N, C-alpha and C positions, 0 to 999 in steps of 0.2 A: 577660451575653449576648453573646457573641461576634457581631458583626455576619457573615451571611449573604455566602459567596462567589458571584456570581451567575455561571451559565457559559451561554454561548450556543452551541447544540449538542449534542447529543448523538451526535457519531458518535465515530469509534475515539478521536480525542482529549479531547474534552468528557467523554468515557464514563469514560475515565481519570482524567481532571482530577477527577471528583466524587471519585471513589471513595477519590483519596490524600487530596483536602481532607478527606472526610466521616472518613476512618480515622485522621486527623490530629487528630479531636473537631472540627472547624467544619462549621457547619452550612451546607450547600448548597442552593441553589434552581439546578435544572438546566432549562433552555429550550430545547424541542423546536417548531417549526413542523409538523414531518410529524405525523400524516397530512393536517393543514387545509390546510397550504399544503405541496405537493410540488413536487420537482423531476423531471428529466429522467429521471433515473437509478435513484433510489430506488423502491420496492415496497411499504413499510409505513412504520409510523411509530415501528418498536422502535427502538432505540438499538444503535450500532457495528453497523449494517445494512452487510454486504460488497458493496459494488455493483461492481468489475470482476471480478478475479479471488478466488477462497476460497484462497487462498494466502499465508502470512507468508512465504515464501521457506526459503531453508538455515536448518537447526536445528543448524548446526555451529560451536558456540562454540569450538571451536578456531582455525579457518583461515577463517574467514568472517564478515566486519565485521556482518551482520547477526545471523548467530546469536548472536556476543557481544553486540548489543543485546538478541535474548531473553533471553541469561543474565541482562543486566542488568534488565531488565524484571522478571525471576521473582525476582532479589534485591529488590528494591527492593518485592515483595507485589504486583503489576500484576492487575489485573482480568481484564485481557485476555488476558494470556499464560497465566493460570489456567483461564480457561475454554477458548483455543484447546486447551488440552492437555487437558481431558477429551473434545472434542469433533475430535480429530485423527482424520484419513483416513491409510489408505499413500499415502506419497506419495516414497518413495524416501528421498532426504536429507532431504529440506521437511518444512514444517509447513503443511499442510493442513487444512482443518474444514470438519464441517458447517455451513454457513453457518447455514441458519435456527435451528438449535439453536445455534449460536454465540451469534447475537444474541438468543435468546429467554432462554439464560441470563444474560451482561450484564443485560439490561433486566430480570429478575425480579430479581436480587443488589440493584442499584440500588433498586428499588422499596421490594425488603424492607429495606433500611438507614435506621436512625431519624433519622438527620439529613441523610438526601438526599429534596428535593421534586421531583417532574418537573413542572414544569408547560408546557400544552402553549399553542402560541400565539406567532406571529411580532414578533421585535426587531426594530423598524427607525430607531432613532436609535444612536446612542452616547450612554451615560448620562452626566450631569455629576458624577455623584458614588458612592462606595460601591467595593467590592471587585471587578471583572469579568475573565471570561476570555471572551474572544471565538473559537470554533474551530468557525467554522460551515463548514469548508473550500473547497474548489473551486466548489461549488454555491451560493455565499455570497449569499442574497438580492439580487433585484435595488435595495427598497429600503435594504439594510442598505449595501449596496456602494455606493450612490451615499453615503450618510452618510460612510462612511469615506473614498472619495475626497472629499469635500467636505474632511473634518476634514485628510487628508494633502497636499492640494494636489496630488495626480498622478493620472496614472490608473493602474488595477492593469496589472501586468502580465498576461500572459496565455497560456494553450498552450493545445492539444486533448488529450484525454486519450478515448481509444477503449475500446468494452467489447468484449470476447468471446462469440461467439455458445456457448448450452450446449444439449449434443446429448441426445437419450433415449436411455440405454444399448441399451436392448433392439430399437434400430433399426438399430442398429450391426452391420456382418456380419463374425463374427468367424471366418468359414472365410477371407476375408483378411484381415484384423485379428489381430493377437495381442496378447498382456499383458507389458510387459517394465521394467521400470525400467533408464534410462539407464546402462551398466555395470553393471547388476544390482545397482545400491547398494539397500541396506536391510538388516538386520538378521534380519527376518523373512521367509517365502515371501510373505506378504502384501505386505509393502515392494516386494519384489525384482519385484512382479509389479503395482504401483500403476498405471501406466498403459497404455492400450491405444494398438499404435500403428498406423497406416497408411502401407504402405510405397507406393512411385512409379518407374514407371519413368523414365529420361530423357524418352522420349515422353511419358508423362503429366504427366511435371513442366512440359515445354515448353506444353502442351495447357494446363495450368492457370495456368500464370503469364501465357500470351496473354489469356484469358480474363478472368482477375484482370485486367489492364490494362484491358482492353478495357471492365469491367462500368459501370453507370451508377453516380456516388457523391454524396453527401451533397455540396449546394451551401453556401457559404458566404454568411452575410449582407455586402450591401455594409459595407466598412469591416472586415471581420475580416479576419485574416491567421492562415495554419497555423501557427503559431509551436508544432511539436510537441515534446515531450518525446523525445529517445530512447530512452528506459525504455519507451515506451507509443506506439512509432510503429506506425500501422497497417498492415497487412501489403500493403497497394498501395501506399503511400509507398517501403515498404523495397522492394518489385518494382520500381519506378520509380527507383530507384540501382542498379537491377545486374539481370539477369535470374539471377544466381548467387546473390545476398545473402539470398534466405530459404534456400536450401540451406546456409548457412554460419550461420543464425540458427536460428527457429524451426522449420525444416524440415531440419536435419541430421541427418545417418542414422548417424553416429560413435556407438560404443557398444550398439550393437542389432541383433540378429541375426534375421532373419524365422524365427519359427519353422513357418511351411507351407512354408518352402523357403530352408532353412538354406546350401545351397550357393549364391543366388545374391543380392548385395550389393545392397540397393535404392539406387538413386540420391537417392530423398530420402524423410525420414517426416513423416508429422503425428502428433503425439500427442495425445493428450486426457488428463485428469487425471482423477480421480473427484472429484463436487461434493457429494457429500452422503454420510451412513451407507450410506442404503439401498442407495449402488452404481446407483441409477435414474439417475442426470445425471449427465454427463462436459461437463466446458469444453476447448473446444480450443485447447491451450497457445499462446499468442503471440501468436493471432490476431484481434488489436483489429482494427477493420475501421469506412470510413466508405463503402460499397457500400450500397444503398439493399438494405430487403429482399426487393424478386423477386430481385434481381440475387444478393444472398448465398447465397439456398436455390440456386440454378442452378450457380451455382462451386463452391461446398462441396460439392455432392454429385458432382462431377465426381471428387472423391477416394476413391481406391480403398478400399471399407468402409465409406464413407459415401452410396454411390446412393441409397439409400434414408432418409435420415437425419430425424429428426422432432426439430425443435426447440424447446425448454422455452422458449429467448428467442434472439433475433437480437441480431449485433453491435449498436455503437450511436455515436455519439460525441457528445461535449460540451465546452464552454467551461468550463477551468477557471481562476478567476482565483486572483493570490496578489499577497501585499506584495513592494514592495523592502523587505526586511526588513534589511538592513545599514543603511539608509539613515532609518529607521521606527523601531527596538527597541533598547532599550538591551538592555543584558547580561542582566537580569533577565525580559526577554521583554513588557517595559512597552513602550504607546507613548509614546514622547518626549512627545508635544504635552500626551498626558494618562496620566499614569503610572498614575492608578488601573486603566485597562483593560492586560491582558495578550493578548498574540494567543497561539493553541497552533494546530499540526496544521499541514494540507496549505497551509492559507491563508497560514504563515510561508515555504514555500517550498523545505519537505522533500517529499519524493515518495517514497510506499509506505503502506501501513497500518501495520507497527512504526514507523516513524520520525514518525508522526502521532501515533501512543499514545504512544510516549515524550515527545514534546515538550508533548503534554495532562500526562502524567505529572511531569514535571517543574514546567510552569506551577500545576495542583493544589499540588505541593509549596510551590513559592513563595508561590503568594495566600496557602494556609495558614499558615505563618511569619508572613507580614505579618500577618496577622488576629492571631497569638497577641503580636505585638509584637516579631517578629523578624526577620532576615533569611536569608535563605537564600539563598549565592555557587552557582552550579551547578556539575557534576561537574566534575575537572579536564581539562585538554582532550586529556588519554593516553584517555580512557576515549569508547564511543560516543555517549555522549549529551552529553558534553564535547564533541567534535569538531564533532555536529550543530549545538548550541545556538552554538558559536563560529561556526559556517559563517555560520549565517544571522542573527547580531548583531554581525557584524563581520568574520569572517573572508573575507567572498568580496568581490569586486571589484563594487561597489555598480552601475557599468556595464553590467556583462553579466551581471548575476545569471540564474541560472536553477535549476528546482528540482534538486535532489540527493539521491539516495537515501546511506546512509549507508555509506563504503568507507575503508579504509587510507588514500586519498590526504589524508584529511580530518587522520590521526593527524600528530602529530610524529615524527619518524622514530626508530627506535630505534637506537640504539646499538651498532656493531658490533664483535665481539670477537674476536680473529684472522680478520680478512678480511670479505671483503663476504658479506653472509647471504646465502643463495639461500631461492626463496618458504619453499619446504619448512621452514625453518627460522626464518623473519622473521617468518608469521603466528601461530605461535603466541608468538611474542615478544610482539606486539604485543596477543595476548589474556590474556598472563600477564598485563603489568604495567598494561590497562585493569584486570582483574578485581582485582588487589591494590587500586588506587588507588579503584575504584569502591567496594569494600568497607569502605575507610577513610573516604570521604565519607559512605556512609548508617552507620558507625558513629560518626562526631561527632556528628550529631543526634542 
C-alpha cells in the first residue's frame, strides 16, 4: 500500500491538492481544524469556503493571466474549476459563483472519493516524517504558525486582508440603482446586467469620502503594522491616498450609463455583484474595509440606492501570514530544512483564490509523484502555474517579497516579430504559448 499524503488545511489549496493526489491513485488524509477551531473570517467547516469575494476574477483565457490560470486548471482536471463552472453566476467577463453551493459541492466530492479521508482537528506541530502538504492559508493557527517560525528561524511576514460587506438585494432601492455590467460585457442579457450600480454626484461623492475618512476604524494591536497588499486595500486606505483615488478604482464610473438618467454622467459609481444563485445577496465590489461595524452601516447607507440597505455580513479585517518562500522553499515547493513537507496556497505568498488553488494542484501532483517513486518538475515558466511557482520559489527578491497575483509580468517575454507587439497582440501570444507548453507538460505525465 502506498503511504498516504497528509494535507493540513481544507481551503482552496488543500482541497485541490487532495483531489489531484487522490486522482493519481494515492490515498490522502485531509486535516481540517474547522469547525472545532474557528477563525475570524470563516463561517463553516466546509472545504474551500470562500471568505472574501465570491469571484475567481476574469475568465478570459486569451487576454488575461488569471483567465489563463483557469484554463490550465481545467486542463489538469481541477476540482475547484469544475465546481465553479457548475455554480457560476452572471458577472460579466468574470467567474463568480454561488459560494455556499460551490463549497458544498467541493466538500461532498472529496468526502465521496474512496481515497480521501477528512479528519477534523488541529495540527499544532510540524511532522518529523511522512509526505505532508501544509496548506493552512493566511489564517494559520497560532500553534502551527509558532511551530513554523521555530523551524524557519524567522518571523513570518504578514499583511492585512480586508473583507467586503454583503447586502440583501431586496433592500437596494432599484428606483435609484440599475443593472449593467461595465461596458455591457457578457454574451447573454443576464451577463450584461450582472451588476447593480449605485450612482453618486460630485457632492454625494465628496460627502462619502469625508465620512469615510472620519469614520471609526479598527485599531491594530501593539507591535502590528498595516502592511496591506495593494490588491485588497481597504477603501479608507485608498481614500487616504487622495480624494480621487476611489473614483479611479472601485468607484470608477466609466463604461456605465444610468438607466434612470441616461443623459447624466455619474461622478462615481458603486457596483454590487451577485453573491448567490438566488440573487438575494450582493457584495459591494472592492469595498474591503476596516471601519468598525457601526460606522460601516452609517457610511455605506450614504450611497444612493443603499439608504435602507440591510447587511448579511459587514466588512472586516484580519492578519494574513505568509512565508518568505524564496528563502525557505525549493523548486518542488518543499521546505528546505524538512523536504518531506511541502507548502501550498496563500501561505506561500501567492494572492487570490485561483492562485492558491493552482499551487495546491501542483503540490498535490508533486506529492503524489513522490509517493509513487517519481519526480515531477513544475510546468515551464512560460505557463501561468509555472510562472507563479517560479516566482515564489526563487524568482522573487527575498528582501522585498510580497504576495503576488498571477500577471503577465511574471512570464518570460514573447519574442517580437515584425516590430514591437501591442497589448492586443502580445497577450494572446502569451496565452497561446502557455497553452501549448502546459499541454505538453500534462502529456509528459
